[in-house]
mmCIF file of the N, C-alpha and C atoms, coordinates in Angstrom:
data_MODEL
# 
_entry.id   MODEL 
# 
loop_
_atom_site.group_PDB 
_atom_site.id 
_atom_site.type_symbol 
_atom_site.label_atom_id 
_atom_site.label_alt_id 
_atom_site.label_comp_id 
_atom_site.label_asym_id 
_atom_site.label_entity_id 
_atom_site.label_seq_id 
_atom_site.pdbx_PDB_ins_code 
_atom_site.Cartn_x 
_atom_site.Cartn_y 
_atom_site.Cartn_z 
_atom_site.occupancy 
_atom_site.B_iso_or_equiv 
_atom_site.pdbx_formal_charge 
_atom_site.auth_seq_id 
_atom_site.auth_comp_id 
_atom_site.auth_asym_id 
_atom_site.auth_atom_id 
_atom_site.pdbx_PDB_model_num 
ATOM 1   N N  . MET A 1 1  ? -13.105 -6.131 5.098   1.00 0.00 ? 1  MET A N  1 
ATOM 2   C CA . MET A 1 1  ? -11.953 -5.522 5.731   1.00 0.00 ? 1  MET A CA 1 
ATOM 3   C C  . MET A 1 1  ? -12.318 -4.100 6.131   1.00 0.00 ? 1  MET A C  1 
ATOM 4   N N  . THR A 1 2  ? -11.849 -3.683 7.285   1.00 0.00 ? 2  THR A N  1 
ATOM 5   C CA . THR A 1 2  ? -12.016 -2.292 7.711   1.00 0.00 ? 2  THR A CA 1 
ATOM 6   C C  . THR A 1 2  ? -10.666 -1.742 8.155   1.00 0.00 ? 2  THR A C  1 
ATOM 7   N N  . ILE A 1 3  ? -10.521 -0.447 7.987   1.00 0.00 ? 3  ILE A N  1 
ATOM 8   C CA . ILE A 1 3  ? -9.359  0.276  8.484   1.00 0.00 ? 3  ILE A CA 1 
ATOM 9   C C  . ILE A 1 3  ? -9.891  1.495  9.204   1.00 0.00 ? 3  ILE A C  1 
ATOM 10  N N  . ALA A 1 4  ? -9.495  1.672  10.454  1.00 0.00 ? 4  ALA A N  1 
ATOM 11  C CA . ALA A 1 4  ? -9.965  2.775  11.288  1.00 0.00 ? 4  ALA A CA 1 
ATOM 12  C C  . ALA A 1 4  ? -11.497 2.815  11.319  1.00 0.00 ? 4  ALA A C  1 
ATOM 13  N N  . GLY A 1 5  ? -12.132 1.636  11.300  1.00 0.00 ? 5  GLY A N  1 
ATOM 14  C CA . GLY A 1 5  ? -13.578 1.541  11.400  1.00 0.00 ? 5  GLY A CA 1 
ATOM 15  C C  . GLY A 1 5  ? -14.335 1.825  10.116  1.00 0.00 ? 5  GLY A C  1 
ATOM 16  N N  . HIS A 1 6  ? -13.658 1.958  9.004   1.00 0.00 ? 6  HIS A N  1 
ATOM 17  C CA . HIS A 1 6  ? -14.308 2.253  7.720   1.00 0.00 ? 6  HIS A CA 1 
ATOM 18  C C  . HIS A 1 6  ? -14.062 1.113  6.734   1.00 0.00 ? 6  HIS A C  1 
ATOM 19  N N  . PRO A 1 7  ? -14.998 0.901  5.799   1.00 0.00 ? 7  PRO A N  1 
ATOM 20  C CA . PRO A 1 7  ? -14.796 -0.141 4.790   1.00 0.00 ? 7  PRO A CA 1 
ATOM 21  C C  . PRO A 1 7  ? -13.513 0.117  3.999   1.00 0.00 ? 7  PRO A C  1 
ATOM 22  N N  . ALA A 1 8  ? -12.792 -0.954 3.693   1.00 0.00 ? 8  ALA A N  1 
ATOM 23  C CA . ALA A 1 8  ? -11.516 -0.803 3.005   1.00 0.00 ? 8  ALA A CA 1 
ATOM 24  C C  . ALA A 1 8  ? -11.264 -1.982 2.079   1.00 0.00 ? 8  ALA A C  1 
ATOM 25  N N  . ALA A 1 9  ? -10.386 -1.769 1.133   1.00 0.00 ? 9  ALA A N  1 
ATOM 26  C CA . ALA A 1 9  ? -9.936  -2.828 0.230   1.00 0.00 ? 9  ALA A CA 1 
ATOM 27  C C  . ALA A 1 9  ? -8.423  -2.722 0.115   1.00 0.00 ? 9  ALA A C  1 
ATOM 28  N N  . GLU A 1 10 ? -7.793  -3.848 -0.141  1.00 0.00 ? 10 GLU A N  1 
ATOM 29  C CA . GLU A 1 10 ? -6.337  -3.888 -0.194  1.00 0.00 ? 10 GLU A CA 1 
ATOM 30  C C  . GLU A 1 10 ? -5.903  -4.681 -1.420  1.00 0.00 ? 10 GLU A C  1 
ATOM 31  N N  . MET A 1 11 ? -4.784  -4.272 -2.016  1.00 0.00 ? 11 MET A N  1 
ATOM 32  C CA . MET A 1 11 ? -4.247  -5.023 -3.144  1.00 0.00 ? 11 MET A CA 1 
ATOM 33  C C  . MET A 1 11 ? -2.738  -4.941 -3.166  1.00 0.00 ? 11 MET A C  1 
ATOM 34  N N  . GLY A 1 12 ? -2.132  -5.927 -3.747  1.00 0.00 ? 12 GLY A N  1 
ATOM 35  C CA . GLY A 1 12 ? -0.698  -5.933 -3.962  1.00 0.00 ? 12 GLY A CA 1 
ATOM 36  C C  . GLY A 1 12 ? -0.433  -6.429 -5.365  1.00 0.00 ? 12 GLY A C  1 
ATOM 37  N N  . TYR A 1 13 ? 0.613   -5.955 -5.970  1.00 0.00 ? 13 TYR A N  1 
ATOM 38  C CA . TYR A 1 13 ? 0.941   -6.390 -7.319  1.00 0.00 ? 13 TYR A CA 1 
ATOM 39  C C  . TYR A 1 13 ? 2.442   -6.323 -7.532  1.00 0.00 ? 13 TYR A C  1 
ATOM 40  N N  . THR A 1 14 ? 2.893   -7.022 -8.536  1.00 0.00 ? 14 THR A N  1 
ATOM 41  C CA . THR A 1 14 ? 4.315   -7.075 -8.860  1.00 0.00 ? 14 THR A CA 1 
ATOM 42  C C  . THR A 1 14 ? 4.574   -6.284 -10.129 1.00 0.00 ? 14 THR A C  1 
ATOM 43  N N  . VAL A 1 15 ? 5.601   -5.451 -10.090 1.00 0.00 ? 15 VAL A N  1 
ATOM 44  C CA . VAL A 1 15 ? 6.025   -4.681 -11.255 1.00 0.00 ? 15 VAL A CA 1 
ATOM 45  C C  . VAL A 1 15 ? 7.231   -5.394 -11.852 1.00 0.00 ? 15 VAL A C  1 
ATOM 46  N N  . SER A 1 16 ? 7.134   -5.713 -13.113 1.00 0.00 ? 16 SER A N  1 
ATOM 47  C CA . SER A 1 16 ? 8.236   -6.359 -13.821 1.00 0.00 ? 16 SER A CA 1 
ATOM 48  C C  . SER A 1 16 ? 8.841   -5.359 -14.804 1.00 0.00 ? 16 SER A C  1 
ATOM 49  N N  . PRO A 1 17 ? 10.036  -4.874 -14.536 1.00 0.00 ? 17 PRO A N  1 
ATOM 50  C CA . PRO A 1 17 ? 10.674  -3.917 -15.439 1.00 0.00 ? 17 PRO A CA 1 
ATOM 51  C C  . PRO A 1 17 ? 10.839  -4.504 -16.845 1.00 0.00 ? 17 PRO A C  1 
ATOM 52  N N  . PRO A 1 18 ? 10.888  -3.638 -17.846 1.00 0.00 ? 18 PRO A N  1 
ATOM 53  C CA . PRO A 1 18 ? 10.955  -4.114 -19.230 1.00 0.00 ? 18 PRO A CA 1 
ATOM 54  C C  . PRO A 1 18 ? 12.267  -4.787 -19.618 1.00 0.00 ? 18 PRO A C  1 
ATOM 55  N N  . THR A 1 19 ? 13.311  -4.554 -18.859 1.00 0.00 ? 19 THR A N  1 
ATOM 56  C CA . THR A 1 19 ? 14.585  -5.182 -19.198 1.00 0.00 ? 19 THR A CA 1 
ATOM 57  C C  . THR A 1 19 ? 14.798  -6.428 -18.354 1.00 0.00 ? 19 THR A C  1 
ATOM 58  N N  . ALA A 1 20 ? 15.345  -7.433 -18.945 1.00 0.00 ? 20 ALA A N  1 
ATOM 59  C CA . ALA A 1 20 ? 15.492  -8.729 -18.272 1.00 0.00 ? 20 ALA A CA 1 
ATOM 60  C C  . ALA A 1 20 ? 16.473  -8.695 -17.109 1.00 0.00 ? 20 ALA A C  1 
ATOM 61  N N  . HIS A 1 21 ? 17.408  -7.759 -17.098 1.00 0.00 ? 21 HIS A N  1 
ATOM 62  C CA . HIS A 1 21 ? 18.407  -7.751 -16.025 1.00 0.00 ? 21 HIS A CA 1 
ATOM 63  C C  . HIS A 1 21 ? 17.923  -7.036 -14.765 1.00 0.00 ? 21 HIS A C  1 
ATOM 64  N N  . ASP A 1 22 ? 16.775  -6.345 -14.822 1.00 0.00 ? 22 ASP A N  1 
ATOM 65  C CA . ASP A 1 22 ? 16.213  -5.690 -13.639 1.00 0.00 ? 22 ASP A CA 1 
ATOM 66  C C  . ASP A 1 22 ? 15.276  -6.648 -12.916 1.00 0.00 ? 22 ASP A C  1 
ATOM 67  N N  . GLU A 1 23 ? 15.306  -6.613 -11.585 1.00 0.00 ? 23 GLU A N  1 
ATOM 68  C CA . GLU A 1 23 ? 14.453  -7.480 -10.778 1.00 0.00 ? 23 GLU A CA 1 
ATOM 69  C C  . GLU A 1 23 ? 13.045  -6.894 -10.660 1.00 0.00 ? 23 GLU A C  1 
ATOM 70  N N  . SER A 1 24 ? 12.078  -7.782 -10.458 1.00 0.00 ? 24 SER A N  1 
ATOM 71  C CA . SER A 1 24 ? 10.704  -7.351 -10.190 1.00 0.00 ? 24 SER A CA 1 
ATOM 72  C C  . SER A 1 24 ? 10.621  -6.827 -8.760  1.00 0.00 ? 24 SER A C  1 
ATOM 73  N N  . PHE A 1 25 ? 9.611   -6.013 -8.479  1.00 0.00 ? 25 PHE A N  1 
ATOM 74  C CA . PHE A 1 25 ? 9.401   -5.523 -7.125  1.00 0.00 ? 25 PHE A CA 1 
ATOM 75  C C  . PHE A 1 25 ? 7.920   -5.392 -6.858  1.00 0.00 ? 25 PHE A C  1 
ATOM 76  N N  . ARG A 1 26 ? 7.560   -5.366 -5.574  1.00 0.00 ? 26 ARG A N  1 
ATOM 77  C CA . ARG A 1 26 ? 6.155   -5.335 -5.151  1.00 0.00 ? 26 ARG A CA 1 
ATOM 78  C C  . ARG A 1 26 ? 5.693   -3.920 -4.857  1.00 0.00 ? 26 ARG A C  1 
ATOM 79  N N  . ARG A 1 27 ? 4.427   -3.685 -5.120  1.00 0.00 ? 27 ARG A N  1 
ATOM 80  C CA . ARG A 1 27 ? 3.756   -2.450 -4.718  1.00 0.00 ? 27 ARG A CA 1 
ATOM 81  C C  . ARG A 1 27 ? 2.515   -2.854 -3.929  1.00 0.00 ? 27 ARG A C  1 
ATOM 82  N N  . ARG A 1 28 ? 2.111   -2.030 -2.999  1.00 0.00 ? 28 ARG A N  1 
ATOM 83  C CA . ARG A 1 28 ? 0.925   -2.303 -2.182  1.00 0.00 ? 28 ARG A CA 1 
ATOM 84  C C  . ARG A 1 28 ? 0.072   -1.048 -2.090  1.00 0.00 ? 28 ARG A C  1 
ATOM 85  N N  . MET A 1 29 ? -1.242  -1.248 -2.066  1.00 0.00 ? 29 MET A N  1 
ATOM 86  C CA . MET A 1 29 ? -2.177  -0.128 -1.948  1.00 0.00 ? 29 MET A CA 1 
ATOM 87  C C  . MET A 1 29 ? -3.356  -0.557 -1.080  1.00 0.00 ? 29 MET A C  1 
ATOM 88  N N  . PHE A 1 30 ? -3.952  0.428  -0.427  1.00 0.00 ? 30 PHE A N  1 
ATOM 89  C CA . PHE A 1 30 ? -5.252  0.191  0.187   1.00 0.00 ? 30 PHE A CA 1 
ATOM 90  C C  . PHE A 1 30 ? -6.121  1.409  -0.035  1.00 0.00 ? 30 PHE A C  1 
ATOM 91  N N  . THR A 1 31 ? -7.424  1.169  -0.032  1.00 0.00 ? 31 THR A N  1 
ATOM 92  C CA . THR A 1 31 ? -8.417  2.218  -0.217  1.00 0.00 ? 31 THR A CA 1 
ATOM 93  C C  . THR A 1 31 ? -9.368  2.169  0.962   1.00 0.00 ? 31 THR A C  1 
ATOM 94  N N  . VAL A 1 32 ? -9.689  3.336  1.512   1.00 0.00 ? 32 VAL A N  1 
ATOM 95  C CA . VAL A 1 32 ? -10.621 3.445  2.625   1.00 0.00 ? 32 VAL A CA 1 
ATOM 96  C C  . VAL A 1 32 ? -11.751 4.372  2.201   1.00 0.00 ? 32 VAL A C  1 
ATOM 97  N N  . VAL A 1 33 ? -12.993 3.930  2.433   1.00 0.00 ? 33 VAL A N  1 
ATOM 98  C CA . VAL A 1 33 ? -14.161 4.734  2.092   1.00 0.00 ? 33 VAL A CA 1 
ATOM 99  C C  . VAL A 1 33 ? -14.689 5.375  3.369   1.00 0.00 ? 33 VAL A C  1 
ATOM 100 N N  . THR A 1 34 ? -14.708 6.706  3.400   1.00 0.00 ? 34 THR A N  1 
ATOM 101 C CA . THR A 1 34 ? -15.243 7.447  4.543   1.00 0.00 ? 34 THR A CA 1 
ATOM 102 C C  . THR A 1 34 ? -16.488 8.203  4.076   1.00 0.00 ? 34 THR A C  1 
ATOM 103 N N  . PRO A 1 35 ? -17.270 8.766  4.984   1.00 0.00 ? 35 PRO A N  1 
ATOM 104 C CA . PRO A 1 35 ? -18.438 9.541  4.557   1.00 0.00 ? 35 PRO A CA 1 
ATOM 105 C C  . PRO A 1 35 ? -18.071 10.748 3.685   1.00 0.00 ? 35 PRO A C  1 
ATOM 106 N N  . ASP A 1 36 ? -16.869 11.278 3.851   1.00 0.00 ? 36 ASP A N  1 
ATOM 107 C CA . ASP A 1 36 ? -16.484 12.483 3.113   1.00 0.00 ? 36 ASP A CA 1 
ATOM 108 C C  . ASP A 1 36 ? -15.698 12.215 1.837   1.00 0.00 ? 36 ASP A C  1 
ATOM 109 N N  . ALA A 1 37 ? -14.983 11.095 1.772   1.00 0.00 ? 37 ALA A N  1 
ATOM 110 C CA . ALA A 1 37 ? -14.118 10.862 0.620   1.00 0.00 ? 37 ALA A CA 1 
ATOM 111 C C  . ALA A 1 37 ? -13.635 9.417  0.601   1.00 0.00 ? 37 ALA A C  1 
ATOM 112 N N  . THR A 1 38 ? -13.112 9.026  -0.538  1.00 0.00 ? 38 THR A N  1 
ATOM 113 C CA . THR A 1 38 ? -12.415 7.757  -0.665  1.00 0.00 ? 38 THR A CA 1 
ATOM 114 C C  . THR A 1 38 ? -10.929 8.069  -0.724  1.00 0.00 ? 38 THR A C  1 
ATOM 115 N N  . ILE A 1 39 ? -10.163 7.396  0.103   1.00 0.00 ? 39 ILE A N  1 
ATOM 116 C CA . ILE A 1 39 ? -8.734  7.674  0.228   1.00 0.00 ? 39 ILE A CA 1 
ATOM 117 C C  . ILE A 1 39 ? -7.957  6.470  -0.281  1.00 0.00 ? 39 ILE A C  1 
ATOM 118 N N  . MET A 1 40 ? -7.002  6.730  -1.164  1.00 0.00 ? 40 MET A N  1 
ATOM 119 C CA . MET A 1 40 ? -6.125  5.664  -1.658  1.00 0.00 ? 40 MET A CA 1 
ATOM 120 C C  . MET A 1 40 ? -4.715  5.933  -1.156  1.00 0.00 ? 40 MET A C  1 
ATOM 121 N N  . VAL A 1 41 ? -4.108  4.904  -0.580  1.00 0.00 ? 41 VAL A N  1 
ATOM 122 C CA . VAL A 1 41 ? -2.742  5.024  -0.075  1.00 0.00 ? 41 VAL A CA 1 
ATOM 123 C C  . VAL A 1 41 ? -1.910  3.935  -0.743  1.00 0.00 ? 41 VAL A C  1 
ATOM 124 N N  . GLY A 1 42 ? -0.824  4.346  -1.359  1.00 0.00 ? 42 GLY A N  1 
ATOM 125 C CA . GLY A 1 42 ? 0.075   3.400  -2.000  1.00 0.00 ? 42 GLY A CA 1 
ATOM 126 C C  . GLY A 1 42 ? 1.465   3.520  -1.407  1.00 0.00 ? 42 GLY A C  1 
ATOM 127 N N  . VAL A 1 43 ? 2.086   2.389  -1.156  1.00 0.00 ? 43 VAL A N  1 
ATOM 128 C CA . VAL A 1 43 ? 3.445   2.364  -0.643  1.00 0.00 ? 43 VAL A CA 1 
ATOM 129 C C  . VAL A 1 43 ? 4.246   1.443  -1.546  1.00 0.00 ? 43 VAL A C  1 
ATOM 130 N N  . GLY A 1 44 ? 5.331   1.944  -2.075  1.00 0.00 ? 44 GLY A N  1 
ATOM 131 C CA . GLY A 1 44 ? 6.156   1.120  -2.947  1.00 0.00 ? 44 GLY A CA 1 
ATOM 132 C C  . GLY A 1 44 ? 7.426   1.856  -3.301  1.00 0.00 ? 44 GLY A C  1 
ATOM 133 N N  . GLY A 1 45 ? 8.294   1.147  -3.925  1.00 0.00 ? 45 GLY A N  1 
ATOM 134 C CA . GLY A 1 45 ? 9.547   1.744  -4.354  1.00 0.00 ? 45 GLY A CA 1 
ATOM 135 C C  . GLY A 1 45 ? 10.049  1.030  -5.587  1.00 0.00 ? 45 GLY A C  1 
ATOM 136 N N  . ASP A 1 46 ? 11.047  1.591  -6.192  1.00 0.00 ? 46 ASP A N  1 
ATOM 137 C CA . ASP A 1 46 ? 11.601  1.002  -7.398  1.00 0.00 ? 46 ASP A CA 1 
ATOM 138 C C  . ASP A 1 46 ? 12.846  0.166  -7.104  1.00 0.00 ? 46 ASP A C  1 
ATOM 139 N N  . ASN A 1 47 ? 13.086  -0.098 -5.835  1.00 0.00 ? 47 ASN A N  1 
ATOM 140 C CA . ASN A 1 47 ? 14.267  -0.850 -5.435  1.00 0.00 ? 47 ASN A CA 1 
ATOM 141 C C  . ASN A 1 47 ? 13.842  -2.252 -5.014  1.00 0.00 ? 47 ASN A C  1 
ATOM 142 N N  . PRO A 1 48 ? 14.146  -3.270 -5.820  1.00 0.00 ? 48 PRO A N  1 
ATOM 143 C CA . PRO A 1 48 ? 13.722  -4.629 -5.464  1.00 0.00 ? 48 PRO A CA 1 
ATOM 144 C C  . PRO A 1 48 ? 14.202  -5.075 -4.091  1.00 0.00 ? 48 PRO A C  1 
ATOM 145 N N  . GLY A 1 49 ? 15.314  -4.583 -3.618  1.00 0.00 ? 49 GLY A N  1 
ATOM 146 C CA . GLY A 1 49 ? 15.833  -4.977 -2.318  1.00 0.00 ? 49 GLY A CA 1 
ATOM 147 C C  . GLY A 1 49 ? 15.104  -4.350 -1.148  1.00 0.00 ? 49 GLY A C  1 
ATOM 148 N N  . ALA A 1 50 ? 14.198  -3.431 -1.411  1.00 0.00 ? 50 ALA A N  1 
ATOM 149 C CA . ALA A 1 50 ? 13.510  -2.712 -0.339  1.00 0.00 ? 50 ALA A CA 1 
ATOM 150 C C  . ALA A 1 50 ? 12.146  -3.298 -0.002  1.00 0.00 ? 50 ALA A C  1 
ATOM 151 N N  . ASP A 1 51 ? 11.779  -4.447 -0.573  1.00 0.00 ? 51 ASP A N  1 
ATOM 152 C CA . ASP A 1 51 ? 10.439  -4.998 -0.347  1.00 0.00 ? 51 ASP A CA 1 
ATOM 153 C C  . ASP A 1 51 ? 10.113  -5.196 1.122   1.00 0.00 ? 51 ASP A C  1 
ATOM 154 N N  . GLU A 1 52 ? 11.058  -5.691 1.909   1.00 0.00 ? 52 GLU A N  1 
ATOM 155 C CA . GLU A 1 52 ? 10.792  -5.942 3.328   1.00 0.00 ? 52 GLU A CA 1 
ATOM 156 C C  . GLU A 1 52 ? 10.560  -4.630 4.082   1.00 0.00 ? 52 GLU A C  1 
ATOM 157 N N  . ARG A 1 53 ? 11.392  -3.621 3.826   1.00 0.00 ? 53 ARG A N  1 
ATOM 158 C CA . ARG A 1 53 ? 11.215  -2.315 4.480   1.00 0.00 ? 53 ARG A CA 1 
ATOM 159 C C  . ARG A 1 53 ? 9.914   -1.656 4.016   1.00 0.00 ? 53 ARG A C  1 
ATOM 160 N N  . THR A 1 54 ? 9.590   -1.797 2.741   1.00 0.00 ? 54 THR A N  1 
ATOM 161 C CA . THR A 1 54 ? 8.358   -1.220 2.208   1.00 0.00 ? 54 THR A CA 1 
ATOM 162 C C  . THR A 1 54 ? 7.149   -1.858 2.866   1.00 0.00 ? 54 THR A C  1 
ATOM 163 N N  . ARG A 1 55 ? 7.164   -3.163 3.044   1.00 0.00 ? 55 ARG A N  1 
ATOM 164 C CA . ARG A 1 55 ? 6.053   -3.867 3.685   1.00 0.00 ? 55 ARG A CA 1 
ATOM 165 C C  . ARG A 1 55 ? 5.891   -3.400 5.129   1.00 0.00 ? 55 ARG A C  1 
ATOM 166 N N  . ALA A 1 56 ? 6.989   -3.215 5.849   1.00 0.00 ? 56 ALA A N  1 
ATOM 167 C CA . ALA A 1 56 ? 6.919   -2.747 7.233   1.00 0.00 ? 56 ALA A CA 1 
ATOM 168 C C  . ALA A 1 56 ? 6.311   -1.346 7.291   1.00 0.00 ? 56 ALA A C  1 
ATOM 169 N N  . LEU A 1 57 ? 6.705   -0.474 6.385   1.00 0.00 ? 57 LEU A N  1 
ATOM 170 C CA . LEU A 1 57 ? 6.136   0.879  6.341   1.00 0.00 ? 57 LEU A CA 1 
ATOM 171 C C  . LEU A 1 57 ? 4.649   0.823  6.005   1.00 0.00 ? 57 LEU A C  1 
ATOM 172 N N  . TYR A 1 58 ? 4.288   0.023  5.028   1.00 0.00 ? 58 TYR A N  1 
ATOM 173 C CA . TYR A 1 58 ? 2.889   -0.133 4.626   1.00 0.00 ? 58 TYR A CA 1 
ATOM 174 C C  . TYR A 1 58 ? 2.046   -0.598 5.812   1.00 0.00 ? 58 TYR A C  1 
ATOM 175 N N  . ASP A 1 59 ? 2.481   -1.618 6.520   1.00 0.00 ? 59 ASP A N  1 
ATOM 176 C CA . ASP A 1 59 ? 1.741   -2.129 7.675   1.00 0.00 ? 59 ASP A CA 1 
ATOM 177 C C  . ASP A 1 59 ? 1.617   -1.075 8.766   1.00 0.00 ? 59 ASP A C  1 
ATOM 178 N N  . ARG A 1 60 ? 2.660   -0.292 8.952   1.00 0.00 ? 60 ARG A N  1 
ATOM 179 C CA . ARG A 1 60 ? 2.625   0.761  9.978   1.00 0.00 ? 60 ARG A CA 1 
ATOM 180 C C  . ARG A 1 60 ? 1.621   1.851  9.608   1.00 0.00 ? 60 ARG A C  1 
ATOM 181 N N  . VAL A 1 61 ? 1.617   2.274  8.356   1.00 0.00 ? 61 VAL A N  1 
ATOM 182 C CA . VAL A 1 61 ? 0.648   3.284  7.907   1.00 0.00 ? 61 VAL A CA 1 
ATOM 183 C C  . VAL A 1 61 ? -0.764  2.758  8.064   1.00 0.00 ? 61 VAL A C  1 
ATOM 184 N N  . LYS A 1 62 ? -0.987  1.550  7.617   1.00 0.00 ? 62 LYS A N  1 
ATOM 185 C CA . LYS A 1 62 ? -2.333  0.960  7.670   1.00 0.00 ? 62 LYS A CA 1 
ATOM 186 C C  . LYS A 1 62 ? -2.842  0.826  9.107   1.00 0.00 ? 62 LYS A C  1 
ATOM 187 N N  . SER A 1 63 ? -1.984  0.428  10.022  1.00 0.00 ? 63 SER A N  1 
ATOM 188 C CA . SER A 1 63 ? -2.416  0.217  11.402  1.00 0.00 ? 63 SER A CA 1 
ATOM 189 C C  . SER A 1 63 ? -2.543  1.504  12.203  1.00 0.00 ? 63 SER A C  1 
ATOM 190 N N  . SER A 1 64 ? -1.922  2.571  11.764  1.00 0.00 ? 64 SER A N  1 
ATOM 191 C CA . SER A 1 64 ? -1.954  3.817  12.544  1.00 0.00 ? 64 SER A CA 1 
ATOM 192 C C  . SER A 1 64 ? -2.909  4.861  11.970  1.00 0.00 ? 64 SER A C  1 
ATOM 193 N N  . LEU A 1 65 ? -3.601  4.541  10.890  1.00 0.00 ? 65 LEU A N  1 
ATOM 194 C CA . LEU A 1 65 ? -4.505  5.497  10.256  1.00 0.00 ? 65 LEU A CA 1 
ATOM 195 C C  . LEU A 1 65 ? -5.677  5.835  11.177  1.00 0.00 ? 65 LEU A C  1 
ATOM 196 N N  . ARG A 1 66 ? -5.947  7.104  11.367  1.00 0.00 ? 66 ARG A N  1 
ATOM 197 C CA . ARG A 1 66 ? -7.070  7.578  12.183  1.00 0.00 ? 66 ARG A CA 1 
ATOM 198 C C  . ARG A 1 66 ? -7.764  8.717  11.445  1.00 0.00 ? 66 ARG A C  1 
ATOM 199 N N  . PHE A 1 67 ? -9.060  8.848  11.617  1.00 0.00 ? 67 PHE A N  1 
ATOM 200 C CA . PHE A 1 67 ? -9.817  9.918  10.982  1.00 0.00 ? 67 PHE A CA 1 
ATOM 201 C C  . PHE A 1 67 ? -10.425 10.825 12.039  1.00 0.00 ? 67 PHE A C  1 
ATOM 202 N N  . ALA A 1 68 ? -10.282 12.116 11.823  1.00 0.00 ? 68 ALA A N  1 
ATOM 203 C CA . ALA A 1 68 ? -10.896 13.086 12.726  1.00 0.00 ? 68 ALA A CA 1 
ATOM 204 C C  . ALA A 1 68 ? -12.308 13.390 12.245  1.00 0.00 ? 68 ALA A C  1 
ATOM 205 N N  . SER A 1 69 ? -13.209 13.598 13.170  1.00 0.00 ? 69 SER A N  1 
ATOM 206 C CA . SER A 1 69 ? -14.579 13.896 12.762  1.00 0.00 ? 69 SER A CA 1 
ATOM 207 C C  . SER A 1 69 ? -14.880 15.370 12.835  1.00 0.00 ? 69 SER A C  1 
# 
């Protein structure tokens, strides 16, 4: 996988709150390795109802990332 022409890795995971009455929610992260640094970007929230909006934001950040030389 590459992002903005650089090697990258992506992961998603589910957070399960400790109390049974709270819903689980998703978190997403990606890492990009550049010649100068490794960058980690995480997008998530603590609101189970926001998963769809969070995913849209995550995809937008990932697709619009650019590096200046």
